[in-house]
mmCIF file of the N, C-alpha and C atoms, coordinates in Angstrom:
data_MODEL
# 
_entry.id   MODEL 
# 
loop_
_atom_site.group_PDB 
_atom_site.id 
_atom_site.type_symbol 
_atom_site.label_atom_id 
_atom_site.label_alt_id 
_atom_site.label_comp_id 
_atom_site.label_asym_id 
_atom_site.label_entity_id 
_atom_site.label_seq_id 
_atom_site.pdbx_PDB_ins_code 
_atom_site.Cartn_x 
_atom_site.Cartn_y 
_atom_site.Cartn_z 
_atom_site.occupancy 
_atom_site.B_iso_or_equiv 
_atom_site.pdbx_formal_charge 
_atom_site.auth_seq_id 
_atom_site.auth_comp_id 
_atom_site.auth_asym_id 
_atom_site.auth_atom_id 
_atom_site.pdbx_PDB_model_num 
ATOM 1   N N  . MET A 1 1  ? 95.307  17.282  -91.165  1.00 0.00 ? 1  MET A N  1 
ATOM 2   C CA . MET A 1 1  ? 94.920  16.516  -90.019  1.00 0.00 ? 1  MET A CA 1 
ATOM 3   C C  . MET A 1 1  ? 93.650  15.715  -90.186  1.00 0.00 ? 1  MET A C  1 
ATOM 4   N N  . ILE A 1 2  ? 93.582  14.565  -89.622  1.00 0.00 ? 2  ILE A N  1 
ATOM 5   C CA . ILE A 1 2  ? 92.376  13.748  -89.726  1.00 0.00 ? 2  ILE A CA 1 
ATOM 6   C C  . ILE A 1 2  ? 91.744  13.689  -88.285  1.00 0.00 ? 2  ILE A C  1 
ATOM 7   N N  . THR A 1 3  ? 90.480  13.977  -88.210  1.00 0.00 ? 3  THR A N  1 
ATOM 8   C CA . THR A 1 3  ? 89.742  13.888  -86.893  1.00 0.00 ? 3  THR A CA 1 
ATOM 9   C C  . THR A 1 3  ? 89.291  12.458  -86.747  1.00 0.00 ? 3  THR A C  1 
ATOM 10  N N  . VAL A 1 4  ? 89.617  11.782  -85.646  1.00 0.00 ? 4  VAL A N  1 
ATOM 11  C CA . VAL A 1 4  ? 89.287  10.395  -85.472  1.00 0.00 ? 4  VAL A CA 1 
ATOM 12  C C  . VAL A 1 4  ? 88.326  10.285  -84.172  1.00 0.00 ? 4  VAL A C  1 
ATOM 13  N N  . GLY A 1 5  ? 87.205  9.593   -84.344  1.00 0.00 ? 5  GLY A N  1 
ATOM 14  C CA . GLY A 1 5  ? 86.396  9.420   -83.216  1.00 0.00 ? 5  GLY A CA 1 
ATOM 15  C C  . GLY A 1 5  ? 86.471  8.035   -82.709  1.00 0.00 ? 5  GLY A C  1 
ATOM 16  N N  . PHE A 1 6  ? 86.576  7.818   -81.457  1.00 0.00 ? 6  PHE A N  1 
ATOM 17  C CA . PHE A 1 6  ? 86.740  6.496   -80.865  1.00 0.00 ? 6  PHE A CA 1 
ATOM 18  C C  . PHE A 1 6  ? 85.434  5.925   -80.240  1.00 0.00 ? 6  PHE A C  1 
ATOM 19  N N  . ALA A 1 7  ? 85.332  4.668   -80.025  1.00 0.00 ? 7  ALA A N  1 
ATOM 20  C CA . ALA A 1 7  ? 84.176  4.059   -79.448  1.00 0.00 ? 7  ALA A CA 1 
ATOM 21  C C  . ALA A 1 7  ? 83.883  4.495   -78.065  1.00 0.00 ? 7  ALA A C  1 
ATOM 22  N N  . CYS A 1 8  ? 84.876  5.119   -77.382  1.00 0.00 ? 8  CYS A N  1 
ATOM 23  C CA . CYS A 1 8  ? 84.679  5.548   -75.969  1.00 0.00 ? 8  CYS A CA 1 
ATOM 24  C C  . CYS A 1 8  ? 83.906  6.958   -76.012  1.00 0.00 ? 8  CYS A C  1 
ATOM 25  N N  . GLY A 1 9  ? 83.897  7.660   -77.164  1.00 0.00 ? 9  GLY A N  1 
ATOM 26  C CA . GLY A 1 9  ? 83.208  8.909   -77.245  1.00 0.00 ? 9  GLY A CA 1 
ATOM 27  C C  . GLY A 1 9  ? 84.248  10.020  -77.399  1.00 0.00 ? 9  GLY A C  1 
ATOM 28  N N  . HIS A 1 10 ? 85.480  9.798   -77.175  1.00 0.00 ? 10 HIS A N  1 
ATOM 29  C CA . HIS A 1 10 ? 86.536  10.900  -77.317  1.00 0.00 ? 10 HIS A CA 1 
ATOM 30  C C  . HIS A 1 10 ? 86.883  10.923  -78.819  1.00 0.00 ? 10 HIS A C  1 
ATOM 31  N N  . SER A 1 11 ? 87.548  12.057  -79.105  1.00 0.00 ? 11 SER A N  1 
ATOM 32  C CA . SER A 1 11 ? 88.017  12.210  -80.470  1.00 0.00 ? 11 SER A CA 1 
ATOM 33  C C  . SER A 1 11 ? 89.408  12.789  -80.408  1.00 0.00 ? 11 SER A C  1 
ATOM 34  N N  . ALA A 1 12 ? 90.216  12.714  -81.412  1.00 0.00 ? 12 ALA A N  1 
ATOM 35  C CA . ALA A 1 12 ? 91.655  13.098  -81.500  1.00 0.00 ? 12 ALA A CA 1 
ATOM 36  C C  . ALA A 1 12 ? 91.973  13.503  -82.831  1.00 0.00 ? 12 ALA A C  1 
ATOM 37  N N  . GLN A 1 13 ? 93.004  14.289  -82.993  1.00 0.00 ? 13 GLN A N  1 
ATOM 38  C CA . GLN A 1 13 ? 93.570  14.693  -84.224  1.00 0.00 ? 13 GLN A CA 1 
ATOM 39  C C  . GLN A 1 13 ? 94.805  13.859  -84.505  1.00 0.00 ? 13 GLN A C  1 
ATOM 40  N N  . VAL A 1 14 ? 94.799  13.348  -85.806  1.00 0.00 ? 14 VAL A N  1 
ATOM 41  C CA . VAL A 1 14 ? 95.964  12.500  -86.217  1.00 0.00 ? 14 VAL A CA 1 
ATOM 42  C C  . VAL A 1 14 ? 96.488  13.091  -87.566  1.00 0.00 ? 14 VAL A C  1 
ATOM 43  N N  . LYS A 1 15 ? 97.875  13.026  -87.579  1.00 0.00 ? 15 LYS A N  1 
ATOM 44  C CA . LYS A 1 15 ? 98.425  13.574  -88.833  1.00 0.00 ? 15 LYS A CA 1 
ATOM 45  C C  . LYS A 1 15 ? 98.176  12.575  -89.958  1.00 0.00 ? 15 LYS A C  1 
ATOM 46  N N  . GLU A 1 16 ? 98.072  13.164  -91.189  1.00 0.00 ? 16 GLU A N  1 
ATOM 47  C CA . GLU A 1 16 ? 97.765  12.262  -92.422  1.00 0.00 ? 16 GLU A CA 1 
ATOM 48  C C  . GLU A 1 16 ? 98.875  11.358  -92.752  1.00 0.00 ? 16 GLU A C  1 
ATOM 49  N N  . THR A 1 17 ? 100.168 11.645  -92.159  1.00 0.00 ? 17 THR A N  1 
ATOM 50  C CA . THR A 1 17 ? 101.200 10.776  -92.413  1.00 0.00 ? 17 THR A CA 1 
ATOM 51  C C  . THR A 1 17 ? 101.526 9.936   -91.273  1.00 0.00 ? 17 THR A C  1 
ATOM 52  N N  . ALA A 1 18 ? 100.655 9.722   -90.296  1.00 0.00 ? 18 ALA A N  1 
ATOM 53  C CA . ALA A 1 18 ? 100.916 8.942   -89.103  1.00 0.00 ? 18 ALA A CA 1 
ATOM 54  C C  . ALA A 1 18 ? 101.360 7.478   -89.485  1.00 0.00 ? 18 ALA A C  1 
ATOM 55  N N  . ALA A 1 19 ? 102.326 7.024   -88.876  1.00 0.00 ? 19 ALA A N  1 
ATOM 56  C CA . ALA A 1 19 ? 102.917 5.668   -89.169  1.00 0.00 ? 19 ALA A CA 1 
ATOM 57  C C  . ALA A 1 19 ? 102.167 4.505   -88.338  1.00 0.00 ? 19 ALA A C  1 
ATOM 58  N N  . SER A 1 20 ? 101.484 4.797   -87.298  1.00 0.00 ? 20 SER A N  1 
ATOM 59  C CA . SER A 1 20 ? 100.821 3.837   -86.594  1.00 0.00 ? 20 SER A CA 1 
ATOM 60  C C  . SER A 1 20 ? 99.359  4.137   -86.373  1.00 0.00 ? 20 SER A C  1 
ATOM 61  N N  . ALA A 1 21 ? 98.671  3.110   -85.961  1.00 0.00 ? 21 ALA A N  1 
ATOM 62  C CA . ALA A 1 21 ? 97.175  3.216   -85.688  1.00 0.00 ? 21 ALA A CA 1 
ATOM 63  C C  . ALA A 1 21 ? 96.976  4.227   -84.522  1.00 0.00 ? 21 ALA A C  1 
ATOM 64  N N  . PRO A 1 22 ? 95.881  5.056   -84.648  1.00 0.00 ? 22 PRO A N  1 
ATOM 65  C CA . PRO A 1 22 ? 95.569  5.948   -83.534  1.00 0.00 ? 22 PRO A CA 1 
ATOM 66  C C  . PRO A 1 22 ? 95.083  5.210   -82.259  1.00 0.00 ? 22 PRO A C  1 
ATOM 67  N N  . VAL A 1 23 ? 95.513  5.801   -81.189  1.00 0.00 ? 23 VAL A N  1 
ATOM 68  C CA . VAL A 1 23 ? 95.046  5.308   -79.821  1.00 0.00 ? 23 VAL A CA 1 
ATOM 69  C C  . VAL A 1 23 ? 94.548  6.544   -79.010  1.00 0.00 ? 23 VAL A C  1 
ATOM 70  N N  . CYS A 1 24 ? 93.381  6.340   -78.452  1.00 0.00 ? 24 CYS A N  1 
ATOM 71  C CA . CYS A 1 24 ? 92.819  7.371   -77.566  1.00 0.00 ? 24 CYS A CA 1 
ATOM 72  C C  . CYS A 1 24 ? 93.653  7.445   -76.321  1.00 0.00 ? 24 CYS A C  1 
ATOM 73  N N  . PRO A 1 25 ? 93.809  8.653   -75.715  1.00 0.00 ? 25 PRO A N  1 
ATOM 74  C CA . PRO A 1 25 ? 94.458  8.818   -74.447  1.00 0.00 ? 25 PRO A CA 1 
ATOM 75  C C  . PRO A 1 25 ? 93.961  7.902   -73.324  1.00 0.00 ? 25 PRO A C  1 
ATOM 76  N N  . CYS A 1 26 ? 92.688  7.511   -73.400  1.00 0.00 ? 26 CYS A N  1 
ATOM 77  C CA . CYS A 1 26 ? 92.131  6.582   -72.419  1.00 0.00 ? 26 CYS A CA 1 
ATOM 78  C C  . CYS A 1 26 ? 92.433  5.096   -72.653  1.00 0.00 ? 26 CYS A C  1 
ATOM 79  N N  . GLY A 1 27 ? 93.050  4.924   -73.870  1.00 0.00 ? 27 GLY A N  1 
ATOM 80  C CA . GLY A 1 27 ? 93.437  3.504   -74.228  1.00 0.00 ? 27 GLY A CA 1 
ATOM 81  C C  . GLY A 1 27 ? 92.593  2.826   -75.279  1.00 0.00 ? 27 GLY A C  1 
ATOM 82  N N  . GLU A 1 28 ? 91.507  3.482   -75.615  1.00 0.00 ? 28 GLU A N  1 
ATOM 83  C CA . GLU A 1 28 ? 90.605  2.831   -76.626  1.00 0.00 ? 28 GLU A CA 1 
ATOM 84  C C  . GLU A 1 28 ? 91.177  2.932   -77.939  1.00 0.00 ? 28 GLU A C  1 
ATOM 85  N N  . THR A 1 29 ? 91.115  1.766   -78.783  1.00 0.00 ? 29 THR A N  1 
ATOM 86  C CA . THR A 1 29 ? 91.695  1.667   -80.148  1.00 0.00 ? 29 THR A CA 1 
ATOM 87  C C  . THR A 1 29 ? 90.674  1.571   -81.253  1.00 0.00 ? 29 THR A C  1 
ATOM 88  N N  . GLN A 1 30 ? 89.396  1.323   -80.825  1.00 0.00 ? 30 GLN A N  1 
ATOM 89  C CA . GLN A 1 30 ? 88.352  1.034   -81.825  1.00 0.00 ? 30 GLN A CA 1 
ATOM 90  C C  . GLN A 1 30 ? 87.882  2.378   -82.334  1.00 0.00 ? 30 GLN A C  1 
ATOM 91  N N  . VAL A 1 31 ? 88.062  2.676   -83.689  1.00 0.00 ? 31 VAL A N  1 
ATOM 92  C CA . VAL A 1 31 ? 87.658  3.878   -84.270  1.00 0.00 ? 31 VAL A CA 1 
ATOM 93  C C  . VAL A 1 31 ? 86.227  3.676   -84.869  1.00 0.00 ? 31 VAL A C  1 
ATOM 94  N N  . THR A 1 32 ? 85.348  4.686   -84.562  1.00 0.00 ? 32 THR A N  1 
ATOM 95  C CA . THR A 1 32 ? 83.985  4.663   -85.036  1.00 0.00 ? 32 THR A CA 1 
ATOM 96  C C  . THR A 1 32 ? 83.739  5.595   -86.192  1.00 0.00 ? 32 THR A C  1 
ATOM 97  N N  . ARG A 1 33 ? 84.603  6.656   -86.357  1.00 0.00 ? 33 ARG A N  1 
ATOM 98  C CA . ARG A 1 33 ? 84.304  7.613   -87.402  1.00 0.00 ? 33 ARG A CA 1 
ATOM 99  C C  . ARG A 1 33 ? 85.555  8.426   -87.639  1.00 0.00 ? 33 ARG A C  1 
ATOM 100 N N  . THR A 1 34 ? 85.770  8.918   -88.919  1.00 0.00 ? 34 THR A N  1 
ATOM 101 C CA . THR A 1 34 ? 86.868  9.676   -89.225  1.00 0.00 ? 34 THR A CA 1 
ATOM 102 C C  . THR A 1 34 ? 86.416  10.863  -90.122  1.00 0.00 ? 34 THR A C  1 
ATOM 103 N N  . GLN A 1 35 ? 87.098  11.972  -90.076  1.00 0.00 ? 35 GLN A N  1 
ATOM 104 C CA . GLN A 1 35 ? 86.782  13.047  -90.973  1.00 0.00 ? 35 GLN A CA 1 
ATOM 105 C C  . GLN A 1 35 ? 88.091  13.588  -91.430  1.00 0.00 ? 35 GLN A C  1 
ATOM 106 N N  . ALA A 1 36 ? 88.208  13.663  -92.804  1.00 0.00 ? 36 ALA A N  1 
ATOM 107 C CA . ALA A 1 36 ? 89.435  14.006  -93.417  1.00 0.00 ? 36 ALA A CA 1 
ATOM 108 C C  . ALA A 1 36 ? 89.108  15.062  -94.614  1.00 0.00 ? 36 ALA A C  1 
ATOM 109 N N  . ARG A 1 37 ? 90.142  15.782  -95.080  1.00 0.00 ? 37 ARG A N  1 
ATOM 110 C CA . ARG A 1 37 ? 89.872  16.575  -96.222  1.00 0.00 ? 37 ARG A CA 1 
ATOM 111 C C  . ARG A 1 37 ? 89.656  15.785  -97.554  1.00 0.00 ? 37 ARG A C  1 
ATOM 112 N N  . ALA A 1 38 ? 89.117  16.342  -98.505  1.00 0.00 ? 38 ALA A N  1 
ATOM 113 C CA . ALA A 1 38 ? 88.877  15.644  -99.751  1.00 0.00 ? 38 ALA A CA 1 
ATOM 114 C C  . ALA A 1 38 ? 90.262  15.449  -100.358 1.00 0.00 ? 38 ALA A C  1 
ATOM 115 N N  . PRO A 1 39 ? 90.389  14.193  -100.988 1.00 0.00 ? 39 PRO A N  1 
ATOM 116 C CA . PRO A 1 39 ? 91.669  13.930  -101.669 1.00 0.00 ? 39 PRO A CA 1 
ATOM 117 C C  . PRO A 1 39 ? 91.881  14.771  -102.910 1.00 0.00 ? 39 PRO A C  1 
ATOM 118 N N  . ARG A 1 40 ? 93.119  14.989  -103.221 1.00 0.00 ? 40 ARG A N  1 
ATOM 119 C CA . ARG A 1 40 ? 93.507  15.867  -104.509 1.00 0.00 ? 40 ARG A CA 1 
ATOM 120 C C  . ARG A 1 40 ? 94.407  14.883  -105.317 1.00 0.00 ? 40 ARG A C  1 
ATOM 121 N N  . PHE A 1 41 ? 94.068  14.653  -106.513 1.00 0.00 ? 41 PHE A N  1 
ATOM 122 C CA . PHE A 1 41 ? 94.849  13.729  -107.368 1.00 0.00 ? 41 PHE A CA 1 
ATOM 123 C C  . PHE A 1 41 ? 95.501  14.660  -108.467 1.00 0.00 ? 41 PHE A C  1 
ATOM 124 N N  . VAL A 1 42 ? 96.692  14.516  -108.875 1.00 0.00 ? 42 VAL A N  1 
ATOM 125 C CA . VAL A 1 42 ? 97.329  15.284  -109.918 1.00 0.00 ? 42 VAL A CA 1 
ATOM 126 C C  . VAL A 1 42 ? 97.974  14.157  -110.902 1.00 0.00 ? 42 VAL A C  1 
ATOM 127 N N  . GLY A 1 43 ? 97.792  14.438  -112.154 1.00 0.00 ? 43 GLY A N  1 
ATOM 128 C CA . GLY A 1 43 ? 98.252  13.642  -113.152 1.00 0.00 ? 43 GLY A CA 1 
ATOM 129 C C  . GLY A 1 43 ? 97.172  13.169  -114.124 1.00 0.00 ? 43 GLY A C  1 
ATOM 130 N N  . THR A 1 44 ? 97.242  11.894  -114.475 1.00 0.00 ? 44 THR A N  1 
ATOM 131 C CA . THR A 1 44 ? 96.255  11.415  -115.451 1.00 0.00 ? 44 THR A CA 1 
ATOM 132 C C  . THR A 1 44 ? 95.066  10.810  -114.799 1.00 0.00 ? 44 THR A C  1 
ATOM 133 N N  . CYS A 1 45 ? 94.102  11.652  -114.373 1.00 0.00 ? 45 CYS A N  1 
ATOM 134 C CA . CYS A 1 45 ? 92.880  11.092  -113.695 1.00 0.00 ? 45 CYS A CA 1 
ATOM 135 C C  . CYS A 1 45 ? 91.829  12.236  -113.991 1.00 0.00 ? 45 CYS A C  1 
ATOM 136 N N  . THR A 1 46 ? 90.597  11.935  -113.693 1.00 0.00 ? 46 THR A N  1 
ATOM 137 C CA . THR A 1 46 ? 89.420  12.775  -113.890 1.00 0.00 ? 46 THR A CA 1 
ATOM 138 C C  . THR A 1 46 ? 88.544  12.666  -112.700 1.00 0.00 ? 46 THR A C  1 
ATOM 139 N N  . GLY A 1 47 ? 87.725  13.713  -112.466 1.00 0.00 ? 47 GLY A N  1 
ATOM 140 C CA . GLY A 1 47 ? 86.811  13.737  -111.367 1.00 0.00 ? 47 GLY A CA 1 
ATOM 141 C C  . GLY A 1 47 ? 86.812  15.117  -110.706 1.00 0.00 ? 47 GLY A C  1 
ATOM 142 N N  . PRO A 1 48 ? 85.960  15.204  -109.743 1.00 0.00 ? 48 PRO A N  1 
ATOM 143 C CA . PRO A 1 48 ? 85.809  16.541  -109.032 1.00 0.00 ? 48 PRO A CA 1 
ATOM 144 C C  . PRO A 1 48 ? 87.115  17.019  -108.307 1.00 0.00 ? 48 PRO A C  1 
ATOM 145 N N  . TYR A 1 49 ? 87.875  16.080  -107.874 1.00 0.00 ? 49 TYR A N  1 
ATOM 146 C CA . TYR A 1 49 ? 89.071  16.479  -107.079 1.00 0.00 ? 49 TYR A CA 1 
ATOM 147 C C  . TYR A 1 49 ? 90.385  16.402  -107.920 1.00 0.00 ? 49 TYR A C  1 
ATOM 148 N N  . ALA A 1 50 ? 90.275  16.162  -109.244 1.00 0.00 ? 50 ALA A N  1 
ATOM 149 C CA . ALA A 1 50 ? 91.395  15.966  -110.175 1.00 0.00 ? 50 ALA A CA 1 
ATOM 150 C C  . ALA A 1 50 ? 91.852  17.299  -110.612 1.00 0.00 ? 50 ALA A C  1 
ATOM 151 N N  . GLU A 1 51 ? 93.128  17.454  -110.612 1.00 0.00 ? 51 GLU A N  1 
ATOM 152 C CA . GLU A 1 51 ? 93.837  18.589  -111.284 1.00 0.00 ? 51 GLU A CA 1 
ATOM 153 C C  . GLU A 1 51 ? 94.640  18.060  -112.469 1.00 0.00 ? 51 GLU A C  1 
ATOM 154 N N  . THR A 1 52 ? 94.206  18.359  -113.721 1.00 0.00 ? 52 THR A N  1 
ATOM 155 C CA . THR A 1 52 ? 94.967  17.832  -114.879 1.00 0.00 ? 52 THR A CA 1 
ATOM 156 C C  . THR A 1 52 ? 96.218  18.719  -115.129 1.00 0.00 ? 52 THR A C  1 
ATOM 157 N N  . LYS A 1 53 ? 97.318  17.939  -115.140 1.00 0.00 ? 53 LYS A N  1 
ATOM 158 C CA . LYS A 1 53 ? 98.545  18.559  -115.321 1.00 0.00 ? 53 LYS A CA 1 
ATOM 159 C C  . LYS A 1 53 ? 99.490  17.721  -116.081 1.00 0.00 ? 53 LYS A C  1 
ATOM 160 N N  . ALA A 1 54 ? 100.249 18.295  -117.173 1.00 0.00 ? 54 ALA A N  1 
ATOM 161 C CA . ALA A 1 54 ? 101.163 17.511  -117.867 1.00 0.00 ? 54 ALA A CA 1 
ATOM 162 C C  . ALA A 1 54 ? 102.386 17.283  -117.067 1.00 0.00 ? 54 ALA A C  1 
ATOM 163 N N  . LEU A 1 55 ? 102.715 16.061  -116.797 1.00 0.00 ? 55 LEU A N  1 
ATOM 164 C CA . LEU A 1 55 ? 103.875 15.716  -115.960 1.00 0.00 ? 55 LEU A CA 1 
ATOM 165 C C  . LEU A 1 55 ? 105.103 15.493  -116.818 1.00 0.00 ? 55 LEU A C  1 
ATOM 166 N N  . GLU A 1 56 ? 106.242 15.918  -116.350 1.00 0.00 ? 56 GLU A N  1 
ATOM 167 C CA . GLU A 1 56 ? 107.551 15.632  -117.027 1.00 0.00 ? 56 GLU A CA 1 
ATOM 168 C C  . GLU A 1 56 ? 107.853 14.131  -116.914 1.00 0.00 ? 56 GLU A C  1 
ATOM 169 N N  . PRO A 1 57 ? 108.447 13.683  -117.984 1.00 0.00 ? 57 PRO A N  1 
ATOM 170 C CA . PRO A 1 57 ? 108.784 12.204  -117.923 1.00 0.00 ? 57 PRO A CA 1 
ATOM 171 C C  . PRO A 1 57 ? 109.943 12.035  -116.901 1.00 0.00 ? 57 PRO A C  1 
ATOM 172 N N  . GLY A 1 58 ? 109.937 10.918  -116.300 1.00 0.00 ? 58 GLY A N  1 
ATOM 173 C CA . GLY A 1 58 ? 110.937 10.527  -115.344 1.00 0.00 ? 58 GLY A CA 1 
ATOM 174 C C  . GLY A 1 58 ? 111.678 9.318   -115.908 1.00 0.00 ? 58 GLY A C  1 
ATOM 175 N N  . VAL A 1 59 ? 113.020 9.288   -115.508 1.00 0.00 ? 59 VAL A N  1 
ATOM 176 C CA . VAL A 1 59 ? 113.896 8.165   -115.909 1.00 0.00 ? 59 VAL A CA 1 
ATOM 177 C C  . VAL A 1 59 ? 113.885 7.142   -114.773 1.00 0.00 ? 59 VAL A C  1 
ATOM 178 N N  . VAL A 1 60 ? 113.582 5.904   -115.177 1.00 0.00 ? 60 VAL A N  1 
ATOM 179 C CA . VAL A 1 60 ? 113.519 4.811   -114.221 1.00 0.00 ? 60 VAL A CA 1 
ATOM 180 C C  . VAL A 1 60 ? 114.400 3.751   -114.717 1.00 0.00 ? 60 VAL A C  1 
ATOM 181 N N  . ASN A 1 61 ? 115.413 3.350   -113.704 1.00 0.00 ? 61 ASN A N  1 
ATOM 182 C CA . ASN A 1 61 ? 116.445 2.347   -114.141 1.00 0.00 ? 61 ASN A CA 1 
ATOM 183 C C  . ASN A 1 61 ? 116.149 1.152   -113.260 1.00 0.00 ? 61 ASN A C  1 
ATOM 184 N N  . VAL A 1 62 ? 115.654 0.048   -113.862 1.00 0.00 ? 62 VAL A N  1 
ATOM 185 C CA . VAL A 1 62 ? 115.325 -1.167  -113.107 1.00 0.00 ? 62 VAL A CA 1 
ATOM 186 C C  . VAL A 1 62 ? 116.421 -2.284  -113.374 1.00 0.00 ? 62 VAL A C  1 
ATOM 187 N N  . ALA A 1 63 ? 117.348 -2.027  -114.264 1.00 0.00 ? 63 ALA A N  1 
ATOM 188 C CA . ALA A 1 63 ? 118.446 -3.023  -114.554 1.00 0.00 ? 63 ALA A CA 1 
ATOM 189 C C  . ALA A 1 63 ? 119.480 -2.938  -113.426 1.00 0.00 ? 63 ALA A C  1 
ATOM 190 N N  . ALA A 1 64 ? 119.811 -4.112  -112.878 1.00 0.00 ? 64 ALA A N  1 
ATOM 191 C CA . ALA A 1 64 ? 120.732 -4.146  -111.741 1.00 0.00 ? 64 ALA A CA 1 
ATOM 192 C C  . ALA A 1 64 ? 122.119 -3.474  -112.067 1.00 0.00 ? 64 ALA A C  1 
ATOM 193 N N  . GLY A 1 65 ? 122.565 -3.743  -113.280 1.00 0.00 ? 65 GLY A N  1 
ATOM 194 C CA . GLY A 1 65 ? 123.982 -3.198  -113.618 1.00 0.00 ? 65 GLY A CA 1 
ATOM 195 C C  . GLY A 1 65 ? 123.914 -1.901  -114.436 1.00 0.00 ? 65 GLY A C  1 
ATOM 196 N N  . GLY A 1 66 ? 122.971 -1.137  -114.399 1.00 0.00 ? 66 GLY A N  1 
ATOM 197 C CA . GLY A 1 66 ? 122.875 0.095   -115.154 1.00 0.00 ? 66 GLY A CA 1 
ATOM 198 C C  . GLY A 1 66 ? 121.952 -0.004  -116.317 1.00 0.00 ? 66 GLY A C  1 
ATOM 199 N N  . PRO A 1 67 ? 121.889 1.037   -117.123 1.00 0.00 ? 67 PRO A N  1 
ATOM 200 C CA . PRO A 1 67 ? 120.943 1.076   -118.259 1.00 0.00 ? 67 PRO A CA 1 
ATOM 201 C C  . PRO A 1 67 ? 121.252 -0.057  -119.232 1.00 0.00 ? 67 PRO A C  1 
ATOM 202 N N  . LEU A 1 68 ? 120.151 -0.588  -119.828 1.00 0.00 ? 68 LEU A N  1 
ATOM 203 C CA . LEU A 1 68 ? 120.333 -1.615  -120.824 1.00 0.00 ? 68 LEU A CA 1 
ATOM 204 C C  . LEU A 1 68 ? 120.425 -0.944  -122.318 1.00 0.00 ? 68 LEU A C  1 
ATOM 205 N N  . THR A 1 69 ? 121.274 -1.510  -123.146 1.00 0.00 ? 69 THR A N  1 
ATOM 206 C CA . THR A 1 69 ? 121.396 -1.002  -124.453 1.00 0.00 ? 69 THR A CA 1 
ATOM 207 C C  . THR A 1 69 ? 120.637 -1.967  -125.456 1.00 0.00 ? 69 THR A C  1 
ATOM 208 N N  . LEU A 1 70 ? 119.764 -1.510  -126.215 1.00 0.00 ? 70 LEU A N  1 
ATOM 209 C CA . LEU A 1 70 ? 118.953 -2.233  -127.092 1.00 0.00 ? 70 LEU A CA 1 
ATOM 210 C C  . LEU A 1 70 ? 119.647 -2.524  -128.295 1.00 0.00 ? 70 LEU A C  1 
ATOM 211 N N  . THR A 1 71 ? 119.647 -3.641  -128.836 1.00 0.00 ? 71 THR A N  1 
ATOM 212 C CA . THR A 1 71 ? 120.294 -3.942  -130.035 1.00 0.00 ? 71 THR A CA 1 
ATOM 213 C C  . THR A 1 71 ? 119.243 -4.611  -131.087 1.00 0.00 ? 71 THR A C  1 
ATOM 214 N N  . GLN A 1 72 ? 119.445 -4.406  -132.346 1.00 0.00 ? 72 GLN A N  1 
ATOM 215 C CA . GLN A 1 72 ? 118.584 -5.072  -133.250 1.00 0.00 ? 72 GLN A CA 1 
ATOM 216 C C  . GLN A 1 72 ? 118.751 -6.527  -133.369 1.00 0.00 ? 72 GLN A C  1 
ATOM 217 N N  . GLU A 1 73 ? 117.711 -7.284  -133.352 1.00 0.00 ? 73 GLU A N  1 
ATOM 218 C CA . GLU A 1 73 ? 117.831 -8.698  -133.294 1.00 0.00 ? 73 GLU A CA 1 
ATOM 219 C C  . GLU A 1 73 ? 118.101 -9.207  -134.753 1.00 0.00 ? 73 GLU A C  1 
ATOM 220 N N  . LYS A 1 74 ? 119.123 -10.106 -134.843 1.00 0.00 ? 74 LYS A N  1 
ATOM 221 C CA . LYS A 1 74 ? 119.384 -10.710 -136.164 1.00 0.00 ? 74 LYS A CA 1 
ATOM 222 C C  . LYS A 1 74 ? 118.440 -11.806 -136.526 1.00 0.00 ? 74 LYS A C  1 
ATOM 223 N N  . PRO A 1 75 ? 117.963 -11.799 -137.730 1.00 0.00 ? 75 PRO A N  1 
ATOM 224 C CA . PRO A 1 75 ? 117.039 -12.970 -138.148 1.00 0.00 ? 75 PRO A CA 1 
ATOM 225 C C  . PRO A 1 75 ? 117.663 -14.290 -137.982 1.00 0.00 ? 75 PRO A C  1 
ATOM 226 N N  . SER A 1 76 ? 117.036 -15.222 -137.556 1.00 0.00 ? 76 SER A N  1 
ATOM 227 C CA . SER A 1 76 ? 117.548 -16.622 -137.408 1.00 0.00 ? 76 SER A CA 1 
ATOM 228 C C  . SER A 1 76 ? 116.865 -17.503 -138.461 1.00 0.00 ? 76 SER A C  1 
ATOM 229 N N  . CYS A 1 77 ? 117.634 -18.493 -138.866 1.00 0.00 ? 77 CYS A N  1 
ATOM 230 C CA . CYS A 1 77 ? 117.070 -19.478 -139.825 1.00 0.00 ? 77 CYS A CA 1 
ATOM 231 C C  . CYS A 1 77 ? 116.846 -20.779 -139.137 1.00 0.00 ? 77 CYS A C  1 
ATOM 232 N N  . ARG A 1 78 ? 115.605 -21.208 -139.051 1.00 0.00 ? 78 ARG A N  1 
ATOM 233 C CA . ARG A 1 78 ? 115.336 -22.409 -138.369 1.00 0.00 ? 78 ARG A CA 1 
ATOM 234 C C  . ARG A 1 78 ? 114.620 -23.295 -139.280 1.00 0.00 ? 78 ARG A C  1 
# 
């Protein structure tokens, strides 16, 4: 949860996955401060909040008609 402080002086708790901007029950929308947990990064990064972990490779298919087959290019005479 993220603690959000509004310009009116009220505060509210907002989920980290909220899909819309926070609004105070009194109608105020201007946010003056926030307080959230420290971020955690996993994978190829460094720093105080980084957890180094070997990730398994993933298969990504971006070709519209399925996987592409690579063939060796024939030399051309120009």
